N, CA and C atoms of all chains as a GROMACS GRO file, in nm:
protein
  648
    1MET      N    1   2.233   5.967   5.063
    1MET     CA    2   2.101   5.914   5.024
    1MET      C    3   1.997   6.026   5.016
    2TRP      N    4   1.910   6.022   4.915
    2TRP     CA    5   1.809   6.126   4.897
    2TRP      C    6   1.685   6.096   4.983
    3LYS      N    7   1.624   6.202   5.028
    3LYS     CA    8   1.497   6.187   5.101
    3LYS      C    9   1.385   6.182   4.996
    4ILE      N   10   1.291   6.089   5.014
    4ILE     CA   11   1.181   6.075   4.917
    4ILE      C   12   1.053   6.134   4.976
    5GLU      N   13   0.984   6.215   4.898
    5GLU     CA   14   0.855   6.272   4.940
    5GLU      C   15   0.755   6.259   4.826
    6TYR      N   16   0.627   6.259   4.863
    6TYR     CA   17   0.521   6.241   4.763
    6TYR      C   18   0.413   6.348   4.778
    7SER      N   19   0.348   6.375   4.666
    7SER     CA   20   0.225   6.456   4.675
    7SER      C   21   0.116   6.365   4.731
    8LYS      N   22   0.010   6.427   4.780
    8LYS     CA   23  -0.102   6.348   4.834
    8LYS      C   24  -0.160   6.255   4.726
    9GLU      N   25  -0.170   6.306   4.602
    9GLU     CA   26  -0.224   6.224   4.492
    9GLU      C   27  -0.139   6.099   4.469
   10VAL      N   28  -0.007   6.119   4.469
   10VAL     CA   29   0.082   6.004   4.446
   10VAL      C   30   0.070   5.906   4.561
   11ARG      N   31   0.069   5.959   4.682
   11ARG     CA   32   0.055   5.873   4.800
   11ARG      C   33  -0.073   5.789   4.789
   12ASN      N   34  -0.184   5.856   4.755
   12ASN     CA   35  -0.312   5.785   4.747
   12ASN      C   36  -0.312   5.678   4.638
   13TYR      N   37  -0.252   5.713   4.525
   13TYR     CA   38  -0.246   5.615   4.417
   13TYR      C   39  -0.165   5.493   4.459
   14LEU      N   40  -0.045   5.516   4.516
   14LEU     CA   41   0.041   5.404   4.555
   14LEU      C   42  -0.024   5.321   4.665
   15TYR      N   43  -0.091   5.389   4.756
   15TYR     CA   44  -0.153   5.318   4.869
   15TYR      C   45  -0.281   5.244   4.825
   16ASP      N   46  -0.370   5.317   4.759
   16ASP     CA   47  -0.500   5.258   4.723
   16ASP      C   48  -0.485   5.139   4.629
   17SER      N   49  -0.389   5.148   4.538
   17SER     CA   50  -0.374   5.041   4.439
   17SER      C   51  -0.274   4.934   4.484
   18TYR      N   52  -0.219   4.947   4.602
   18TYR     CA   53  -0.127   4.847   4.652
   18TYR      C   54  -0.201   4.712   4.669
   19PRO      N   55  -0.149   4.597   4.635
   19PRO     CA   56  -0.010   4.565   4.598
   19PRO      C   57   0.023   4.580   4.449
   20TYR      N   58  -0.074   4.626   4.368
   20TYR     CA   59  -0.046   4.638   4.224
   20TYR      C   60   0.059   4.745   4.194
   21THR      N   61   0.080   4.836   4.288
   21THR     CA   62   0.177   4.944   4.268
   21THR      C   63   0.313   4.912   4.330
   22GLU      N   64   0.329   4.788   4.376
   22GLU     CA   65   0.454   4.750   4.443
   22GLU      C   66   0.577   4.779   4.355
   23THR      N   67   0.570   4.739   4.227
   23THR     CA   68   0.688   4.755   4.140
   23THR      C   69   0.725   4.902   4.122
   24ILE      N   70   0.626   4.985   4.089
   24ILE     CA   71   0.658   5.127   4.065
   24ILE      C   72   0.704   5.192   4.196
   25TRP      N   73   0.645   5.154   4.307
   25TRP     CA   74   0.686   5.210   4.436
   25TRP      C   75   0.832   5.176   4.467
   26GLN      N   76   0.868   5.048   4.450
   26GLN     CA   77   1.006   5.006   4.478
   26GLN      C   78   1.103   5.075   4.382
   27THR      N   79   1.059   5.094   4.257
   27THR     CA   80   1.146   5.158   4.158
   27THR      C   81   1.172   5.304   4.198
   28ILE      N   82   1.067   5.372   4.242
   28ILE     CA   83   1.081   5.510   4.287
   28ILE      C   84   1.175   5.515   4.408
   29LYS      N   85   1.152   5.425   4.502
   29LYS     CA   86   1.232   5.426   4.625
   29LYS      C   87   1.380   5.401   4.597
   30ALA      N   88   1.407   5.320   4.495
   30ALA     CA   89   1.546   5.287   4.464
   30ALA      C   90   1.625   5.411   4.418
   31LEU      N   91   1.551   5.514   4.374
   31LEU     CA   92   1.617   5.635   4.324
   31LEU      C   93   1.695   5.705   4.435
   32ARG      N   94   1.657   5.682   4.558
   32ARG     CA   95   1.725   5.753   4.668
   32ARG      C   96   1.872   5.712   4.679
   33HIS      N   97   1.906   5.597   4.621
   33HIS     CA   98   2.045   5.551   4.629
   33HIS      C   99   2.131   5.605   4.514
   34GLN      N  100   2.066   5.670   4.416
   34GLN     CA  101   2.142   5.726   4.304
   34GLN      C  102   2.216   5.851   4.352
   35ILE      N  103   2.343   5.861   4.324
   35ILE     CA  104   2.423   5.973   4.375
   35ILE      C  105   2.366   6.108   4.329
   36ASP      N  106   2.326   6.115   4.201
   36ASP     CA  107   2.280   6.243   4.146
   36ASP      C  108   2.128   6.259   4.152
   37GLY      N  109   2.058   6.159   4.206
   37GLY     CA  110   1.912   6.169   4.213
   37GLY      C  111   1.843   6.152   4.079
   38LEU      N  112   1.917   6.103   3.982
   38LEU     CA  113   1.861   6.081   3.848
   38LEU      C  114   1.845   5.931   3.823
   39PRO      N  115   1.751   5.895   3.734
   39PRO     CA  116   1.733   5.753   3.701
   39PRO      C  117   1.864   5.692   3.650
   40PRO      N  118   1.881   5.561   3.666
   40PRO     CA  119   2.005   5.495   3.622
   40PRO      C  120   2.030   5.517   3.473
   41PRO      N  121   2.156   5.512   3.430
   41PRO     CA  122   2.189   5.528   3.288
   41PRO      C  123   2.108   5.432   3.201
   42GLY      N  124   2.061   5.484   3.088
   42GLY     CA  125   1.982   5.402   2.997
   42GLY      C  126   1.832   5.412   3.023
   43SER      N  127   1.795   5.482   3.131
   43SER     CA  128   1.652   5.497   3.162
   43SER      C  129   1.588   5.595   3.064
   44ASP      N  130   1.457   5.584   3.050
   44ASP     CA  131   1.382   5.672   2.962
   44ASP      C  132   1.332   5.792   3.044
   45TYR      N  133   1.409   5.901   3.044
   45TYR     CA  134   1.368   6.019   3.121
   45TYR      C  135   1.420   6.146   3.053
   46TYR      N  136   1.362   6.259   3.085
   46TYR     CA  137   1.412   6.387   3.036
   46TYR      C  138   1.376   6.496   3.135
   47GLU      N  139   1.449   6.608   3.125
   47GLU     CA  140   1.425   6.721   3.215
   47GLU      C  141   1.325   6.812   3.146
   48ILE      N  142   1.205   6.819   3.200
   48ILE     CA  143   1.098   6.896   3.136
   48ILE      C  144   1.109   7.043   3.173
   49GLU      N  145   1.161   7.071   3.291
   49GLU     CA  146   1.192   7.206   3.338
   49GLU      C  147   1.314   7.194   3.428
   50THR      N  148   1.373   7.305   3.465
   50THR     CA  149   1.490   7.298   3.551
   50THR      C  150   1.459   7.218   3.678
   51GLU      N  151   1.536   7.114   3.698
   51GLU     CA  152   1.526   7.028   3.817
   51GLU      C  153   1.392   6.953   3.828
   52ARG      N  154   1.317   6.949   3.719
   52ARG     CA  155   1.193   6.872   3.718
   52ARG      C  156   1.203   6.768   3.606
   53PHE      N  157   1.177   6.642   3.638
   53PHE     CA  158   1.204   6.534   3.543
   53PHE      C  159   1.079   6.451   3.515
   54VAL      N  160   1.070   6.406   3.390
   54VAL     CA  161   0.966   6.311   3.352
   54VAL      C  162   1.037   6.178   3.327
   55TRP      N  163   0.990   6.075   3.391
   55TRP     CA  164   1.056   5.944   3.387
   55TRP      C  165   0.950   5.840   3.349
   56ASN      N  166   0.974   5.773   3.239
   56ASN     CA  167   0.884   5.665   3.198
   56ASN      C  168   0.941   5.533   3.247
   57VAL      N  169   0.876   5.473   3.343
   57VAL     CA  170   0.933   5.354   3.406
   57VAL      C  171   0.822   5.264   3.460
   58ALA      N  172   0.845   5.133   3.452
   58ALA     CA  173   0.753   5.034   3.508
   58ALA      C  174   0.608   5.062   3.469
   59ALA      N  175   0.587   5.089   3.341
   59ALA     CA  176   0.452   5.114   3.286
   59ALA      C  177   0.384   5.237   3.348
   60HIS      N  178   0.466   5.332   3.394
   60HIS     CA  179   0.412   5.455   3.451
   60HIS      C  180   0.487   5.578   3.398
   61THR      N  181   0.419   5.691   3.402
   61THR     CA  182   0.484   5.819   3.378
   61THR      C  183   0.496   5.889   3.513
   62VAL      N  184   0.620   5.924   3.545
   62VAL     CA  185   0.648   5.983   3.676
   62VAL      C  186   0.704   6.124   3.656
   63VAL      N  187   0.653   6.221   3.731
   63VAL     CA  188   0.710   6.355   3.730
   63VAL      C  189   0.763   6.384   3.870
   64TYR      N  190   0.891   6.418   3.878
   64TYR     CA  191   0.945   6.449   4.010
   64TYR      C  192   1.040   6.568   4.006
   65GLU      N  193   1.057   6.626   4.121
   65GLU     CA  194   1.139   6.746   4.135
   65GLU      C  195   1.260   6.710   4.219
   66ARG      N  196   1.376   6.752   4.174
   66ARG     CA  197   1.498   6.728   4.253
   66ARG      C  198   1.533   6.856   4.328
   67ARG      N  199   1.533   6.848   4.459
   67ARG     CA  200   1.567   6.965   4.541
   67ARG      C  201   1.703   6.940   4.605
   68SER      N  202   1.803   6.982   4.533
   68SER     CA  203   1.940   6.951   4.577
   68SER      C  204   1.973   7.015   4.711
   69ASP      N  205   1.919   7.137   4.736
   69ASP     CA  206   1.950   7.205   4.863
   69ASP      C  207   1.898   7.125   4.983
   70GLU      N  208   1.784   7.060   4.966
   70GLU     CA  209   1.728   6.979   5.075
   70GLU      C  210   1.766   6.832   5.061
   71HIS      N  211   1.834   6.802   4.954
   71HIS     CA  212   1.870   6.665   4.919
   71HIS      C  213   1.745   6.574   4.920
   72SER      N  214   1.640   6.623   4.855
   72SER     CA  215   1.516   6.546   4.851
   72SER      C  216   1.462   6.536   4.708
   73LEU      N  217   1.384   6.432   4.686
   73LEU     CA  218   1.316   6.411   4.558
   73LEU      C  219   1.167   6.413   4.587
   74PHE      N  220   1.095   6.505   4.522
   74PHE     CA  221   0.952   6.518   4.546
   74PHE      C  222   0.876   6.463   4.426
   75PHE      N  223   0.800   6.356   4.448
   75PHE     CA  224   0.725   6.294   4.339
   75PHE      C  225   0.584   6.354   4.334
   76ALA      N  226   0.563   6.434   4.231
   76ALA     CA  227   0.437   6.508   4.219
   76ALA      C  228   0.330   6.429   4.146
   77VAL      N  229   0.371   6.356   4.041
   77VAL     CA  230   0.274   6.285   3.955
   77VAL      C  231   0.324   6.144   3.926
   78VAL      N  232   0.236   6.047   3.942
   78VAL     CA  233   0.264   5.909   3.898
   78VAL      C  234   0.137   5.857   3.833
   79LYS      N  235   0.146   5.824   3.705
   79LYS     CA  236   0.028   5.779   3.632
   79LYS      C  237   0.061   5.656   3.548
   80PRO      N  238  -0.032   5.563   3.540
   80PRO     CA  239  -0.008   5.449   3.449
   80PRO      C  240   0.008   5.499   3.306
   81SER      N  241   0.108   5.448   3.235
   81SER     CA  242   0.135   5.496   3.099
   81SER      C  243   0.022   5.469   3.003
   82ASN      N  244  -0.048   5.359   3.022
   82ASN     CA  245  -0.153   5.323   2.927
   82ASN      C  246  -0.287   5.387   2.963
   83ASP      N  247  -0.286   5.473   3.064
   83ASP     CA  248  -0.409   5.539   3.106
   83ASP      C  249  -0.442   5.652   3.008
   84ASP      N  250  -0.559   5.651   2.954
   84ASP     CA  251  -0.596   5.750   2.853
   84ASP      C  252  -0.647   5.876   2.921
   85TRP      N  253  -0.558   5.945   2.993
   85TRP     CA  254  -0.601   6.060   3.073
   85TRP      C  255  -0.575   6.191   3.004
   86LEU      N  256  -0.502   6.188   2.891
   86LEU     CA  257  -0.465   6.315   2.828
   86LEU      C  258  -0.576   6.368   2.740
   87MET      N  259   1.929   4.955   1.244
   87MET     CA  260   1.924   5.100   1.266
   87MET      C  261   1.925   5.178   1.136
   88GLN      N  262   1.928   5.104   1.023
   88GLN     CA  263   1.933   5.174   0.896
   88GLN      C  264   1.808   5.259   0.875
   89ALA      N  265   1.694   5.202   0.912
   89ALA     CA  266   1.568   5.276   0.893
   89ALA      C  267   1.566   5.403   0.977
   90THR      N  268   1.624   5.398   1.095
   90THR     CA  269   1.629   5.516   1.180
   90THR      C  270   1.708   5.626   1.112
   91ASN      N  271   1.825   5.589   1.056
   91ASN     CA  272   1.908   5.689   0.988
   91ASN      C  273   1.836   5.750   0.869
   92GLN      N  274   1.761   5.667   0.800
   92GLN     CA  275   1.688   5.715   0.682
   92GLN      C  276   1.594   5.829   0.721
   93ILE      N  277   1.519   5.808   0.827
   93ILE     CA  278   1.424   5.909   0.870
   93ILE      C  279   1.496   6.037   0.913
   94MET      N  280   1.604   6.024   0.986
   94MET     CA  281   1.675   6.143   1.034
   94MET      C  282   1.730   6.222   0.916
   95THR      N  283   1.775   6.154   0.812
   95THR     CA  284   1.826   6.222   0.693
   95THR      C  285   1.715   6.304   0.627
   96GLN      N  286   1.597   6.244   0.620
   96GLN     CA  287   1.486   6.316   0.559
   96GLN      C  288   1.456   6.445   0.634
   97VAL      N  289   1.462   6.437   0.766
   97VAL     CA  290   1.437   6.556   0.847
   97VAL      C  291   1.541   6.662   0.817
   98ALA      N  292   1.668   6.620   0.807
   98ALA     CA  293   1.777   6.716   0.790
   98ALA      C  294   1.780   6.778   0.650
   99GLU      N  295   1.726   6.711   0.552
   99GLU     CA  296   1.736   6.761   0.415
   99GLU      C  297   1.613   6.838   0.367
  100GLY      N  298   1.525   6.868   0.457
  100GLY     CA  299   1.409   6.948   0.418
  100GLY      C  300   1.451   7.083   0.364
  101ASN      N  301   1.363   7.149   0.289
  101ASN     CA  302   1.402   7.274   0.223
  101ASN      C  303   1.361   7.399   0.298
  102GLY      N  304   1.299   7.384   0.411
  102GLY     CA  305   1.263   7.503   0.486
  102GLY      C  306   1.122   7.548   0.459
  103ARG      N  307   1.069   7.625   0.552
  103ARG     CA  308   0.930   7.668   0.545
  103ARG      C  309   0.908   7.758   0.423
  104GLY      N  310   0.804   7.731   0.351
  104GLY     CA  311   0.766   7.818   0.240
  104GLY      C  312   0.836   7.780   0.111
  105GLY      N  313   0.955   7.727   0.120
  105GLY     CA  314   1.029   7.698  -0.003
  105GLY      C  315   1.016   7.554  -0.048
  106ALA      N  316   0.950   7.475   0.032
  106ALA     CA  317   0.948   7.334   0.000
  106ALA      C  318   0.840   7.302  -0.102
  107GLY      N  319   0.876   7.218  -0.194
  107GLY     CA  320   0.777   7.171  -0.289
  107GLY      C  321   0.697   7.059  -0.228
  108ARG      N  322   0.589   7.022  -0.294
  108ARG     CA  323   0.506   6.914  -0.242
  108ARG      C  324   0.586   6.785  -0.236
  109GLY      N  325   0.583   6.721  -0.122
  109GLY     CA  326   0.651   6.593  -0.108
  109GLY      C  327   0.798   6.606  -0.069
  110GLN      N  328   0.852   6.730  -0.072
  110GLN     CA  329   0.993   6.744  -0.037
  110GLN      C  330   1.012   6.755   0.114
  111GLY      N  331   0.907   6.785   0.186
  111GLY     CA  332   0.919   6.799   0.332
  111GLY      C  333   0.962   6.940   0.369
  112ARG      N  334   0.928   6.980   0.490
  112ARG     CA  335   0.968   7.112   0.541
  112ARG      C  336   1.033   7.091   0.675
  113HIS      N  337   1.119   7.181   0.712
  113HIS     CA  338   1.162   7.170   0.850
  113HIS      C  339   1.185   7.306   0.911
  114PRO      N  340   1.197   7.313   1.043
  114PRO     CA  341   1.180   7.440   1.113
  114PRO      C  342   1.289   7.544   1.086
  115LEU      N  343   1.246   7.672   1.087
  115LEU     CA  344   1.339   7.784   1.070
  115LEU      C  345   1.351   7.857   1.203
  116ASN      N  346   1.470   7.909   1.230
  116ASN     CA  347   1.488   7.988   1.353
  116ASN      C  348   1.459   8.136   1.326
  117ASP      N  349   1.488   8.224   1.422
  117ASP     CA  350   1.460   8.368   1.409
  117ASP      C  351   1.530   8.429   1.288
  118GLN      N  352   1.645   8.375   1.254
  118GLN     CA  353   1.723   8.430   1.140
  118GLN      C  354   1.687   8.361   1.009
  119ASN      N  355   1.577   8.292   1.008
  119ASN     CA  356   1.530   8.224   0.887
  119ASN      C  357   1.625   8.112   0.841
  120LYS      N  358   1.702   8.062   0.932
  120LYS     CA  359   1.792   7.952   0.899
  120LYS      C  360   1.726   7.819   0.939
  121THR      N  361   1.751   7.717   0.858
  121THR     CA  362   1.693   7.588   0.893
  121THR      C  363   1.761   7.532   1.017
  122VAL      N  364   1.686   7.462   1.094
  122VAL     CA  365   1.737   7.405   1.219
  122VAL      C  366   1.724   7.254   1.213
  123ARG      N  367   1.832   7.189   1.242
  123ARG     CA  368   1.829   7.042   1.243
  123ARG      C  369   1.777   6.996   1.378
  124ILE      N  370   1.679   6.911   1.374
  124ILE     CA  371   1.628   6.855   1.498
  124ILE      C  372   1.651   6.705   1.499
  125THR      N  373   1.658   6.650   1.616
  125THR     CA  374   1.685   6.506   1.629
  125THR      C  375   1.560   6.433   1.674
  126ILE      N  376   1.520   6.340   1.596
  126ILE     CA  377   1.408   6.254   1.634
  126ILE      C  378   1.458   6.110   1.625
  127THR      N  379   1.451   6.040   1.733
  127THR     CA  380   1.497   5.902   1.733
  127THR      C  381   1.378   5.808   1.719
  128LEU      N  382   1.383   5.728   1.616
  128LEU     CA  383   1.277   5.630   1.592
  128LEU      C  384   1.338   5.491   1.590
  129THR      N  385   1.279   5.400   1.659
  129THR     CA  386   1.329   5.263   1.658
  129THR      C  387   1.268   5.187   1.540
  130GLU      N  388   1.320   5.070   1.516
  130GLU     CA  389   1.264   4.985   1.411
  130GLU      C  390   1.116   4.957   1.440
  131ASP      N  391   1.085   4.934   1.567
  131ASP     CA  392   0.946   4.907   1.605
  131ASP      C  393   0.857   5.028   1.576
  132ASP      N  394   0.909   5.150   1.604
  132ASP     CA  395   0.831   5.272   1.577
  132ASP      C  396   0.799   5.280   1.427
  133LEU      N  397   0.902   5.256   1.347
  133LEU     CA  398   0.882   5.265   1.202
  133LEU      C  399   0.784   5.160   1.153
  134ALA      N  400   0.796   5.041   1.208
  134ALA     CA  401   0.704   4.934   1.168
  134ALA      C  402   0.561   4.974   1.201
  135PHE      N  403   0.545   5.038   1.318
  135PHE     CA  404   0.412   5.082   1.357
  135PHE      C  405   0.362   5.192   1.262
  136LEU      N  406   0.450   5.288   1.234
  136LEU     CA  407   0.408   5.399   1.147
  136LEU      C  408   0.368   5.348   1.009
  137ASP      N  409   0.431   5.240   0.964
  137ASP     CA  410   0.396   5.182   0.834
  137ASP      C  411   0.255   5.127   0.832
  138THR      N  412   0.201   5.099   0.948
  138THR     CA  413   0.067   5.040   0.952
  138THR      C  414  -0.042   5.146   0.952
  139ILE      N  415  -0.001   5.274   0.969
  139ILE     CA  416  -0.101   5.380   0.978
  139ILE      C  417  -0.164   5.405   0.841
  140LYS      N  418  -0.293   5.408   0.838
  140LYS     CA  419  -0.363   5.434   0.712
  140LYS      C  420  -0.428   5.572   0.720
  141HIS      N  421  -0.392   5.659   0.628
  141HIS     CA  422  -0.450   5.792   0.628
  141HIS      C  423  -0.477   5.829   0.483
  142GLY      N  424  -0.601   5.835   0.445
  142GLY     CA  425  -0.633   5.856   0.305
  142GLY      C  426  -0.624   5.724   0.231
  143GLY      N  427  -0.645   5.725   0.102
  143GLY     CA  428  -0.653   5.600   0.028
  143GLY      C  429  -0.523   5.546  -0.028
  144THR      N  430  -0.441   5.633  -0.089
  144THR     CA  431  -0.329   5.579  -0.167
  144THR      C  432  -0.195   5.639  -0.126
  145GLN      N  433  -0.179   5.669   0.001
  145GLN     CA  434  -0.053   5.731   0.041
  145GLN      C  435   0.060   5.629   0.043
  146THR      N  436   0.181   5.678   0.019
  146THR     CA  437   0.296   5.588   0.024
  146THR      C  438   0.336   5.568   0.169
  147VAL      N  439   0.425   5.474   0.187
  147VAL     CA  440   0.474   5.446   0.322
  147VAL      C  441   0.539   5.570   0.382
  148ASP      N  442   0.622   5.641   0.302
  148ASP     CA  443   0.692   5.758   0.354
  148ASP      C  444   0.595   5.865   0.402
  149GLN      N  445   0.486   5.886   0.322
  149GLN     CA  446   0.388   5.987   0.363
  149GLN      C  447   0.318   5.944   0.491
  150ASN      N  448   0.291   5.814   0.499
  150ASN     CA  449   0.228   5.765   0.622
  150ASN      C  450   0.320   5.787   0.741
  151ARG      N  451   0.450   5.765   0.719
  151ARG     CA  452   0.546   5.783   0.828
  151ARG      C  453   0.549   5.931   0.870
  152SER      N  454   0.548   6.021   0.774
  152SER     CA  455   0.551   6.164   0.807
  152SER      C  456   0.431   6.202   0.892
  153ALA      N  457   0.315   6.154   0.850
  153ALA     CA  458   0.194   6.183   0.926
  153ALA      C  459   0.206   6.124   1.066
  154GLY      N  460   0.259   6.004   1.075
  154GLY     CA  461   0.274   5.939   1.205
  154GLY      C  462   0.367   6.016   1.296
  155VAL      N  463   0.476   6.066   1.240
  155VAL     CA  464   0.571   6.142   1.322
  155VAL      C  465   0.506   6.272   1.370
  156ARG      N  466   0.432   6.338   1.283
  156ARG     CA  467   0.364   6.463   1.323
  156ARG      C  468   0.265   6.435   1.436
  157TRP      N  469   0.189   6.328   1.422
  157TRP     CA  470   0.092   6.294   1.528
  157TRP      C  471   0.164   6.264   1.658
  158ALA      N  472   0.275   6.189   1.645
  158ALA     CA  473   0.350   6.152   1.766
  158ALA      C  474   0.405   6.277   1.836
  159LEU      N  475   0.454   6.374   1.757
  159LEU     CA  476   0.507   6.497   1.816
  159LEU      C  477   0.397   6.578   1.883
  160ARG      N  478   0.282   6.583   1.817
  160ARG     CA  479   0.169   6.657   1.877
  160ARG      C  480   0.127   6.592   2.008
  161ALA      N  481   0.121   6.459   2.006
  161ALA     CA  482   0.082   6.387   2.128
  161ALA      C  483   0.184   6.411   2.238
  162PHE      N  484   0.313   6.414   2.200
  162PHE     CA  485   0.420   6.436   2.298
  162PHE      C  486   0.407   6.575   2.359
  163ARG      N  487   0.382   6.676   2.276
  163ARG     CA  488   0.366   6.813   2.327
  163ARG      C  489   0.245   6.823   2.420
  164ARG      N  490   0.137   6.759   2.377
  164ARG     CA  491   0.015   6.762   2.457
  164ARG      C  492   0.041   6.697   2.594
  165GLU      N  493   0.114   6.587   2.590
  165GLU     CA  494   0.145   6.516   2.715
  165GLU      C  495   0.233   6.603   2.804
  166GLN      N  496   0.335   6.666   2.745
  166GLN     CA  497   0.424   6.754   2.822
  166GLN      C  498   0.345   6.866   2.889
  167LYS      N  499   0.255   6.927   2.811
  167LYS     CA  500   0.176   7.039   2.862
  167LYS      C  501   0.089   6.994   2.980
  168ALA      N  502   0.027   6.878   2.964
  168ALA     CA  503  -0.061   6.827   3.070
  168ALA      C  504   0.018   6.791   3.195
  169LEU      N  505   0.135   6.728   3.176
  169LEU     CA  506   0.218   6.690   3.291
  169LEU      C  507   0.266   6.814   3.366
  170LEU      N  508   0.310   6.916   3.289
  170LEU     CA  509   0.358   7.039   3.352
  170LEU      C  510   0.246   7.109   3.428
  171ALA      N  511   0.130   7.114   3.367
  171ALA     CA  512   0.016   7.181   3.432
  171ALA      C  513  -0.015   7.111   3.564
  172GLU      N  514  -0.012   6.981   3.563
  172GLU     CA  515  -0.042   6.907   3.686
  172GLU      C  516   0.068   6.928   3.791
  173ALA      N  517   0.193   6.924   3.746
  173ALA     CA  518   0.304   6.946   3.841
  173ALA      C  519   0.297   7.086   3.901
  174HIS      N  520   0.262   7.186   3.820
  174HIS     CA  521   0.252   7.324   3.871
  174HIS      C  522   0.136   7.339   3.968
  175ARG      N  523   0.025   7.272   3.935
  175ARG     CA  524  -0.092   7.278   4.025
  175ARG      C  525  -0.056   7.219   4.162
  176ILE      N  526   0.011   7.106   4.159
  176ILE     CA  527   0.048   7.040   4.285
  176ILE      C  528   0.149   7.124   4.362
  177LYS      N  529   0.242   7.185   4.291
  177LYS     CA  530   0.341   7.270   4.358
  177LYS      C  531   0.270   7.387   4.428
  178ALA      N  532   0.173   7.447   4.358
  178ALA     CA  533   0.098   7.560   4.416
  178ALA      C  534   0.023   7.514   4.541
  179GLU      N  535  -0.034   7.395   4.534
  179GLU     CA  536  -0.110   7.343   4.650
  179GLU      C  537  -0.020   7.318   4.771
  180ILE      N  538   0.096   7.260   4.747
  180ILE     CA  539   0.182   7.230   4.864
  180ILE      C  540   0.248   7.356   4.919
  181GLU      N  541   0.256   7.458   4.836
  181GLU     CA  542   0.311   7.585   4.887
  181GLU      C  543   0.214   7.650   4.986
  182THR      N  544   0.084   7.633   4.960
  182THR     CA  545  -0.014   7.690   5.053
  182THR      C  546  -0.042   7.593   5.169
  183ASP      N  547  -0.024   7.464   5.145
  183ASP     CA  548  -0.049   7.367   5.252
  183ASP      C  549   0.059   7.258   5.251
  184PRO      N  550   0.169   7.282   5.324
  184PRO     CA  551   0.280   7.186   5.325
  184PRO      C  552   0.241   7.049   5.382
  185LEU      N  553   0.126   7.042   5.448
  185LEU     CA  554   0.082   6.912   5.502
  185LEU      C  555   0.044   6.815   5.391
  186LEU      N  556   0.030   6.866   5.270
  186LEU     CA  557  -0.003   6.779   5.157
  186LEU      C  558   0.118   6.697   5.112
  187ILE      N  559   0.235   6.730   5.168
  187ILE     CA  560   0.354   6.650   5.135
  187ILE      C  561   0.356   6.527   5.226
  188VAL      N  562   0.372   6.411   5.164
  188VAL     CA  563   0.376   6.286   5.240
  188VAL      C  564   0.518   6.230   5.236
  189THR      N  565   0.571   6.198   5.352
  189THR     CA  566   0.708   6.146   5.356
  189THR      C  567   0.709   5.997   5.325
  190GLU      N  568   0.827   5.948   5.291
  190GLU     CA  569   0.843   5.805   5.263
  190GLU      C  570   0.806   5.722   5.386
  191GLU      N  571   0.844   5.772   5.503
  191GLU     CA  572   0.816   5.698   5.628
  191GLU      C  573   0.665   5.685   5.649
  192GLU      N  574   0.591   5.790   5.621
  192GLU     CA  575   0.444   5.785   5.638
  192GLU      C  576   0.383   5.681   5.543
  193LEU      N  577   0.429   5.683   5.418
  193LEU     CA  578   0.374   5.587   5.321
  193LEU      C  579   0.412   5.443   5.360
  194GLU      N  580   0.537   5.424   5.403
  194GLU     CA  581   0.581   5.291   5.449
  194GLU      C  582   0.489   5.240   5.560
  195ARG      N  583   0.462   5.330   5.655
  195ARG     CA  584   0.380   5.293   5.770
  195ARG      C  585   0.238   5.257   5.726
  196ASP      N  586   0.180   5.340   5.638
  196ASP     CA  587   0.043   5.316   5.591
  196ASP      C  588   0.032   5.184   5.515
  197ILE      N  589   0.130   5.159   5.428
  197ILE     CA  590   0.124   5.036   5.348
  197ILE      C  591   0.147   4.913   5.437
  198ALA      N  592   0.236   4.926   5.534
  198ALA     CA  593   0.258   4.815   5.627
  198ALA      C  594   0.129   4.781   5.701
  199ALA      N  595   0.054   4.885   5.740
  199ALA     CA  596  -0.074   4.864   5.809
  199ALA      C  597  -0.174   4.798   5.715
  200LYS      N  598  -0.173   4.840   5.591
  200LYS     CA  599  -0.266   4.781   5.493
  200LYS      C  600  -0.231   4.634   5.471
  201VAL      N  601  -0.103   4.603   5.458
  201VAL     CA  602  -0.060   4.464   5.438
  201VAL      C  603  -0.100   4.380   5.559
  202ALA      N  604  -0.081   4.435   5.679
  202ALA     CA  605  -0.117   4.362   5.801
  202ALA      C  606  -0.267   4.333   5.803
  203ALA      N  607  -0.348   4.434   5.764
  203ALA     CA  608  -0.493   4.416   5.762
  203ALA      C  609  -0.533   4.310   5.659
  204MET      N  610  -0.467   4.314   5.543
  204MET     CA  611  -0.498   4.216   5.437
  204MET      C  612  -0.461   4.076   5.483
  205THR      N  613  -0.348   4.063   5.551
  205THR     CA  614  -0.304   3.932   5.600
  205THR      C  615  -0.402   3.878   5.704
  206GLN      N  616  -0.443   3.968   5.793
  206GLN     CA  617  -0.538   3.931   5.897
  206GLN      C  618  -0.669   3.882   5.835
  207GLN      N  619  -0.713   3.957   5.735
  207GLN     CA  620  -0.838   3.923   5.666
  207GLN      C  621  -0.828   3.786   5.597
  208ALA      N  622  -0.713   3.761   5.536
  208ALA     CA  623  -0.691   3.634   5.468
  208ALA      C  624  -0.693   3.519   5.568
  209LYS      N  625  -0.633   3.543   5.684
  209LYS     CA  626  -0.629   3.440   5.789
  209LYS      C  627  -0.770   3.409   5.838
  210LEU      N  628  -0.848   3.515   5.857
  210LEU     CA  629  -0.986   3.498   5.902
  210LEU      C  630  -1.067   3.418   5.802
  211ALA      N  631  -1.050   3.454   5.674
  211ALA     CA  632  -1.122   3.384   5.567
  211ALA      C  633  -1.084   3.237   5.565
  212ASP      N  634  -0.955   3.212   5.584
  212ASP     CA  635  -0.903   3.075   5.589
  212ASP      C  636  -0.965   2.998   5.705
  213HIS      N  637  -0.974   3.065   5.818
  213HIS     CA  638  -1.027   3.005   5.940
  213HIS      C  639  -1.176   2.967   5.921
  214VAL      N  640  -1.250   3.058   5.859
  214VAL     CA  641  -1.394   3.035   5.835
  214VAL      C  642  -1.413   2.916   5.741
  215GLU      N  643  -1.328   2.910   5.637
  215GLU     CA  644  -1.338   2.800   5.540
  215GLU      C  645  -1.311   2.666   5.605
  216ASN      N  646  -1.215   2.664   5.698
  216ASN     CA  647  -1.179   2.537   5.763
  216ASN      C  648  -1.272   2.507   5.881
   0.00000   0.00000   0.00000
């Protein structure tokens, strides 16, 4: 099982907007059960840099880092997909 | 999926930078000046959306689609750049201050406390109403 960690920004977003963030939070947490630490087959994701992934899921854009040596997944960015932040 | 194949064929049959005539399309060249085939996957819904784009007065559907694909690619690059910049900024911050990393257990605990507070508040409100 992978260890899940968050940046302060992600933590604050998930916490402050809870319970509206319940779905995305549970989806992120479910990743710890994936053997390779990657989203399930058929998911909308790509590797933007080595061991860093962008995952479009549950109406959010998620950026996370897979640290195989520590067997952890670090979630750096979680943003609502429809948010006009770019 | 026929429409998807149509678009991919157009991308593959471009004549290359500089040599393309108007309306024939261009596609990317590598260091050796050879054309490079790129893969762009468009769904039926994507194509239907691109058909609705209006740019100029009398453009054909195909021209509208080309413009739509270019805009979509630019938006995708812009998004990638912004996401990477943010991920790098956060990585730099946690390297100087590892306390900025929050564990799953900490978040679980905080949210459980928030849920408990919300439940308590709801009970109080209920009590006042009754």
